[in-house]
C-alpha positions in Angstrom: -47.6 -72.3 59.4 -49.6 -71.0 56.7 -53.1 -69.3 56.9 -53.7 -69.1 53.3 -55.7 -68.8 50.0 -55.8 -72.1 48.0 -53.3 -72.5 45.0 -54.6 -73.0 41.7 -56.1 -76.3 40.7 -58.6 -78.6 41.8 -56.8 -81.0 44.1 -55.1 -78.3 46.0 -58.6 -76.6 46.6 -60.1 -80.1 47.9 -57.2 -80.9 50.0 -56.9 -77.2 51.7 -60.8 -77.2 52.3 -60.7 -80.7 54.0 -57.8 -79.6 56.2 -59.3 -76.3 57.0 -63.1 -77.8 57.9 -62.3 -81.1 59.7 -59.3 -79.3 61.9 -61.4 -76.4 62.5 -58.3 -74.1 62.2 -57.0 -71.4 59.8 -53.8 -73.4 59.2 -54.1 -75.3 55.9 -50.0 -76.0 55.2 -47.0 -75.8 57.2 -43.2 -76.4 56.6 -39.7 -76.2 58.3 -37.7 -73.0 57.8 -34.0 -73.9 57.1 -31.1 -71.5 56.8 -28.2 -72.7 54.7 -28.8 -76.1 54.2 -26.2 -78.6 53.4 -25.9 -79.5 49.7 -26.3 -83.3 49.2 -25.5 -85.4 46.0 -28.8 -86.7 45.2 -27.3 -89.6 43.4 -24.6 -90.7 46.2 -26.8 -89.4 49.1 -23.5 -87.9 50.5 -22.7 -84.4 51.4 -21.1 -82.2 49.4 -17.7 -81.0 51.0 -15.8 -77.9 50.2 -11.9 -77.5 49.9 -11.7 -77.4 53.7 -13.5 -80.7 54.2 -16.5 -78.7 55.4 -20.4 -79.3 54.2 -21.0 -77.2 51.2 -24.1 -75.1 51.8 -27.1 -73.9 49.6 -27.0 -70.2 50.8 -30.3 -68.6 51.9 -33.4 -69.4 54.0 -35.8 -71.8 52.6 -39.1 -73.5 53.7 -38.8 -77.3 53.3 -42.4 -78.8 52.7 -44.4 -81.3 51.1 -46.8 -79.7 48.6 -47.7 -79.1 45.0 -44.7 -77.0 43.8 -44.6 -74.6 41.1 -40.9 -74.2 41.1 -37.6 -76.5 40.9 -36.2 -77.8 44.2 -32.6 -76.2 44.1 -31.1 -79.1 45.4 -31.7 -81.4 42.2 -33.6 -78.9 39.9 -36.7 -81.0 39.7 -40.6 -79.6 40.3 -42.1 -81.9 42.6 -45.4 -82.9 44.1 -44.0 -83.7 47.4 -41.0 -82.9 49.5 -38.9 -79.8 48.4 -37.0 -77.0 49.4 -38.4 -73.5 48.3 -36.6 -70.3 49.0 -38.8 -68.3 51.4 -38.8 -65.2 49.2 -41.3 -67.3 47.2 -43.8 -67.8 49.8 -43.5 -64.2 51.1 -43.5 -62.3 47.8 -44.9 -64.5 45.0 -48.2 -62.9 43.9 -49.1 -66.5 42.2 -49.3 -68.2 45.5 -51.4 -65.3 47.3 -50.8 -66.3 50.6 -53.0 -64.4 53.5 -50.7 -64.7 56.4 -47.6 -66.5 57.7 -46.8 -67.7 61.3 -43.8 -69.2 62.6 -43.0 -71.2 65.7 -39.5 -71.1 67.4 -37.8 -72.9 70.1 -38.1 -72.0 73.6 -34.4 -72.9 74.3 -31.5 -71.9 71.7 -29.9 -75.4 72.6 -32.8 -76.9 70.4 -31.2 -75.4 67.3 -28.1 -77.4 67.8 -30.3 -80.8 67.1 -30.3 -79.6 63.5 -26.7 -80.5 62.7 -25.5 -81.2 59.0 -25.4 -84.9 59.8 -29.2 -85.0 60.9 -30.1 -82.9 58.1 -28.2 -85.1 55.6 -29.7 -88.2 57.1 -33.3 -86.5 57.0 -32.9 -85.3 53.4 -31.6 -89.0 52.3 -34.8 -90.2 54.2 -37.2 -87.8 52.6 -35.7 -87.4 48.9 -38.4 -87.9 46.3 -41.1 -88.8 48.8 -44.5 -87.5 47.3 -47.5 -86.0 48.9 -49.5 -88.2 50.8 -52.8 -88.7 48.8 -54.0 -92.0 50.1 -57.7 -92.2 50.7 -57.0 -94.1 54.1 -54.8 -91.4 55.2 -57.6 -88.9 54.9 -60.1 -90.9 56.2 -58.0 -91.6 59.3 -57.6 -87.6 59.8 -61.3 -87.1 59.4 -62.7 -89.9 61.5 -59.9 -89.8 63.9 -58.8 -93.5 63.3 -55.4 -94.3 64.3 -53.1 -95.9 61.5 -49.5 -96.8 61.6 -47.3 -94.0 60.7 -45.7 -94.2 57.1 -42.1 -93.0 55.7 -43.4 -93.6 52.2 -45.4 -90.5 51.5 -45.9 -87.4 53.7 -48.7 -84.7 54.0 -47.1 -81.2 55.0 -47.6 -81.8 58.9 -46.6 -85.2 58.4 -43.3 -84.2 57.1 -42.7 -81.4 59.8 -43.7 -83.8 62.4 -41.4 -86.6 61.0 -38.5 -84.2 60.8 -38.8 -82.9 64.3 -38.9 -86.5 65.5 -36.0 -87.5 63.7 -33.8 -84.9 65.2 -35.1 -85.5 68.6 -37.5 -82.6 69.2 -40.7 -84.6 69.6 -41.0 -87.6 71.4 -39.9 -91.0 69.5 -43.3 -92.6 69.3 -44.9 -89.6 67.8 -47.3 -90.7 64.8 -46.3 -88.1 62.4 -48.9 -89.2 59.9 -51.8 -88.4 61.9 -50.9 -84.9 62.7 -52.3 -82.0 60.9 -51.3 -78.4 60.3 -53.5 -77.3 63.4 -51.8 -79.8 65.9 -48.2 -78.1 65.2 -50.0 -75.0 66.4 -49.7 -73.6 69.8 -53.4 -73.4 69.9 -53.4 -77.1 69.9 -52.7 -77.9 73.6 -50.8 -80.9 74.7 -51.2 -82.4 71.2 -47.7 -82.9 70.9 -45.3 -84.7 73.4 -42.0 -82.5 73.1 -38.6 -84.1 74.3 -38.0 -82.2 77.8 -36.2 -79.1 77.1 -37.1 -78.6 73.2 -40.4 -77.0 73.5 -41.5 -74.8 71.0 -43.3 -71.5 71.7 -46.2 -69.4 70.5 -47.3 -68.8 67.0 -45.9 -65.5 65.9 -47.1 -63.7 62.6 -44.4 -62.6 60.2 -43.7 -61.2 56.7 -40.0 -60.9 56.7 -37.1 -62.6 58.7 
């Protein structure tokens, strides 16, 4: 989760201002931390395999999020307004992004990490590939006025993508409406907002600057 200065551009400033104002939270952005994700062939949707038949990986630590990105997604070399992988160093060190503070939430139980198998990450990548940021007016009105709408996989805000991913791998309850969740809802400050699968709860928000 990010407590941040907004990025350049009128649309980004508007989005982050709305999020902060209506959620009464300092958090305006969020993403998944992914370590050594499996490399996916974006044309066939299949995982690249090495000579030993094991999943080939992108080495390093990444933030997987939905946003207006300023750099190419290392998986396919495209700059996206939507879901992409971003090397975590970009968020920690890039002066152009001017992030103030970064926070992380981690599973309370080590077994939870095992849910992020190469097969699950592959399936999640195929589901999310090329999905744009959710700019629908009805989505923002639903967030602002607390109106229930159907969850969608056609476009994702940052928090919708994180919530969808956690639901997809079995950490959040299968009935979670990821479309309506905000960065504030994913914080430990939001008591009882998330329905965790028993045994896969996450801990408190912890500020960090390096892994």
